[in-house]
C-alpha positions, -999 to +999 in steps of 0.1 A: -382+359-661-398+388-650-421+365-630-393+346-612-373+379-603-407+392-587-410+360-569-374+357-557-378+395-544-410+386-528-387+355-507-362+375-499-338+369-526-344+330-527-368+311-554-393+291-538-399+256-556-429+243-567-439+226-539-431+250-516-451+251-483-456+279-461-440+274-425-472+273-412-482+245-429-454+226-425-455+229-388-490+217-389-488+194-406-463+168-384-472+140-363-493+149-333-465+138-308-442+160-324-463+193-320-472+186-284-437+206-280-449+235-302-459+257-280-429+257-253-402+254-285-418+278-308-405+268-340-426+295-363-415+324-346-378+310-340-372+302-374-387+336-386-362+352-367-335+339-376-350+341-410-346+312-425-356+310-460-372+287-491-336+278-512-313+281-484-288+266-481-290+257-436-264+235-414-279+221-383-260+214-353-263+182-337-297+171-353-302+140-336-336+127-337-348+157-362-370+172-344-362+206-361-351+189-391-383+184-399-394+215-403-363+229-419-358+206-445-398+213-462-392+246-455-358+253-476-371+229-504-354+215-533-336+241-544-319+242-514-291+227-491-295+210-458-260+199-438-263+180-405-235+184-383-228+163-354-198+160-327-165+149-336-163+112-336-140+112-306-161+137-278-191+106-274-168+087-251-160+117-229-195+118-218-185+085-195-217+070-200-220+057-239-214+018-244-195+011-273-225+002-293-238+036-285-206+055-296-212+034-327-249+045-332-241+078-320-211+081-352-232+068-378-262+090-371-236+116-391-239+099-425-273+087-415-285+125-420-291+124-459-313+096-456-333+110-424-340+143-448-347+124-478-377+108-456-390+140-447-405+153-479-407+151-513-395+185-519-366+174-501-332+195-501-299+177-508-284+172-480-249+164-461-240+151-431-207+159-413-187+164-379-171+196-371-136+182-376-145+170-410-161+201-432-158+194-469-139+216-488-171+217-511-193+235-479-172+258-467-182+296-474-221+280-486-242+280-459-266+307-455-275+296-416-264+276-392-284+271-361-274+262-334-300+251-315-298+235-278-267+226-290-237+243-273-236+237-234-218+200-245-196+217-267-189+245-239-184+215-210-152+198-227-136+227-243-104+231-216-099+195-223-104+193-256-113+228-272-148+213-284-166+250-288-135+268-301-135+239-330-172+244-337-172+278-336-145+276-361-158+253-386-191+273-383-170+301-397-156+286-424-190+271-435-207+305-435-213+328-464-201+361-459-233+370-453-247+345-434-257+341-401-260+320-370-290+314-352-288+301-314-313+285-291-295+273-256-309+269-225-299+296-198-280+302-167-290+329-145-258+357-148-256+353-114-247+315-113-214+302-105-193+301-134-181+261-127-220+250-126-226+271-162-200+255-178-227+237-199-223+205-178-255+211-161-272+220-199-273+259-187-252+288-203-249+323-191-260+345-222-230+369-215-209+340-218-225+326-253-223+360-270-187+366-254-174+332-271-194+341-309-174+374-307-146+361-299-152+338-326-153+364-352-192+371-350-210+400-343-245+394-321-275+415-345-301+408-326-319+393-294-354+376-289-373+363-257-393+337-277-378+309-263-377+332-225-397+307-199-398+330-165-411+297-148-376+283-152-352+293-123-323+269-119-306+267-087-269+252-089-282+219-072-303+216-109-297+201-140-316+213-171-330+177-178-350+173-148-376+192-168-397+175-197-392+160-221-365+143-198-378+143-167-347+133-150-344+118-117-385+120-115-388+082-126-428+074-123-433+095-095-461+113-106-460+142-084-422+153-092-434+150-129-463+174-122-435+197-106-415+197-136-445+199-159-455+235-140-423+245-148-422+237-184-394+233-209-363+254-202-357+294-202-339+297-235-321+325-250-326+333-287-297+351-302-284+358-340-250+364-353-234+374-384-201+367-399-175+392-396 
């Protein structure tokens, strides 16, 4: 009992499972194609700043293909839990370019999240997938951390017509424990940019806008970091974030355009930590 108590203290109050790995070991063990983005996404520094610990219950907004999931799942381990939160089902049609089949595939990713987590590691946490509109009663008040990593722009983009950001932050507030925190990594627009351009439709949001939205939703900003800043990304109102790697939208096979995008790198990003009020 004494040994377990000391171990819990050493791990920030969360017990490490028998097969727990360090964050560095987890990051190093991934396939080479995933590690190619590490120097621009800084997963070790980011998750350390968010204080994600073994044994936690962590909700990941829009896990998509699982780039961060593949780090978080073995980190929280079998003593922890993961929630994958997807867009509400009716949001996909709002983009205007998804086919019916593609919309069906995106919706199905919600229920596929537990299977994705289970395949990542033998020390997998329990996992559940749901949307911002379908947070189960059993999950409310259980999350230690919610991570919105490059996940806010489209929620804000459709806020006026469907209150998508409001609904997402309301769901996050319900999901968090009383001492829970939210970690945000988001493409950052210049504060001087036109508000209409910086509404998320180009992928970018102003840092002041994000902070204001979270404060209005019942959260307090407790820390900021520049770990994901990129001074080479200075977007104008003619730019969209997807012009940059890894998407290269508009570059096609043009080697010069792709080289120009590579010279900038991935987007300039704010990194913020909020706590529930």
